[in-house]
Legacy VTK file of the C-alpha trace (Angstrom):
# vtk DataFile Version 3.0
C-alpha trace
ASCII
DATASET POLYDATA
POINTS 81 float
-13.368 -4.442 -99.262
-9.913 -5.453 -100.453
-6.919 -3.285 -101.303
-4.269 -3.112 -104.007
-0.887 -1.757 -102.925
1.506 -0.058 -105.361
4.898 -0.458 -103.703
6.917 2.100 -105.669
4.299 4.759 -104.848
3.530 3.559 -101.304
-0.206 3.870 -102.078
-3.218 1.646 -101.403
-6.242 1.521 -103.712
-9.631 -0.003 -102.932
-10.614 -3.196 -104.728
-13.876 -5.073 -105.060
-13.718 -8.876 -104.954
-14.274 -10.232 -108.463
-12.644 -7.372 -110.348
-9.183 -7.590 -111.876
-6.205 -5.716 -110.492
-6.283 -3.536 -113.614
-9.994 -2.729 -113.116
-9.428 -1.793 -109.465
-6.554 0.515 -110.339
-8.386 2.085 -113.281
-11.482 2.743 -111.130
-9.228 4.411 -108.540
-7.634 6.678 -111.140
-4.295 4.850 -111.391
-3.346 3.934 -114.943
-1.863 0.531 -115.651
-0.141 -0.229 -118.942
-2.182 -2.905 -120.742
-1.603 -2.632 -124.512
-4.047 -5.477 -125.272
-6.785 -3.603 -123.394
-7.148 -6.263 -120.721
-7.615 -9.260 -123.004
-4.645 -11.233 -121.665
-2.968 -11.376 -125.077
0.261 -9.419 -124.693
1.570 -10.321 -121.217
2.940 -6.806 -120.617
1.039 -6.148 -117.382
2.876 -8.624 -115.171
2.699 -7.740 -111.496
3.994 -9.260 -108.271
1.056 -10.302 -106.142
0.188 -11.642 -102.713
-3.137 -12.260 -101.080
-6.255 -13.993 -102.282
-6.756 -14.161 -106.055
-8.877 -16.365 -108.270
-6.884 -19.143 -110.002
-5.179 -18.170 -113.256
-6.997 -18.959 -116.495
-5.232 -20.907 -119.260
-4.667 -17.797 -121.419
-3.010 -16.067 -118.457
-0.823 -19.079 -117.667
0.501 -19.030 -121.258
2.276 -15.748 -120.412
3.561 -16.969 -117.043
5.601 -20.000 -118.108
8.838 -19.970 -116.124
7.750 -17.072 -113.899
7.859 -17.277 -110.131
4.631 -18.211 -108.386
3.752 -14.651 -107.284
3.689 -13.176 -110.793
0.312 -12.641 -112.475
-1.157 -10.526 -115.278
-2.826 -7.448 -113.824
-5.484 -7.500 -116.538
-6.467 -11.114 -115.776
-5.836 -11.651 -112.052
-9.197 -11.423 -110.282
-9.244 -10.348 -106.649
-10.825 -12.893 -104.345
-10.392 -11.228 -100.981
LINES 1 82
81 0 1 2 3 4 5 6 7 8 9 10 11 12 13 14 15 16 17 18 19 20 21 22 23 24 25 26 27 28 29 30 31 32 33 34 35 36 37 38 39 40 41 42 43 44 45 46 47 48 49 50 51 52 53 54 55 56 57 58 59 60 61 62 63 64 65 66 67 68 69 70 71 72 73 74 75 76 77 78 79 80
């Protein structure tokens, strides 16, 4: 099983490979602001990431133009390991 770490709360949450960061946090009871309901349309759930994630989809990359390489959308970034 993988983990998601929330730095400003110093907490780890369990994650299942294949689910998004948002899904893992929601399942663990931690709310994540995603006004588009996880559709990758608004770009307001940007998170700093490290570790193994699936490659970004085109609709996610549209919101990441000019961002550093470790920024992803929590509602779209799928955990790989």
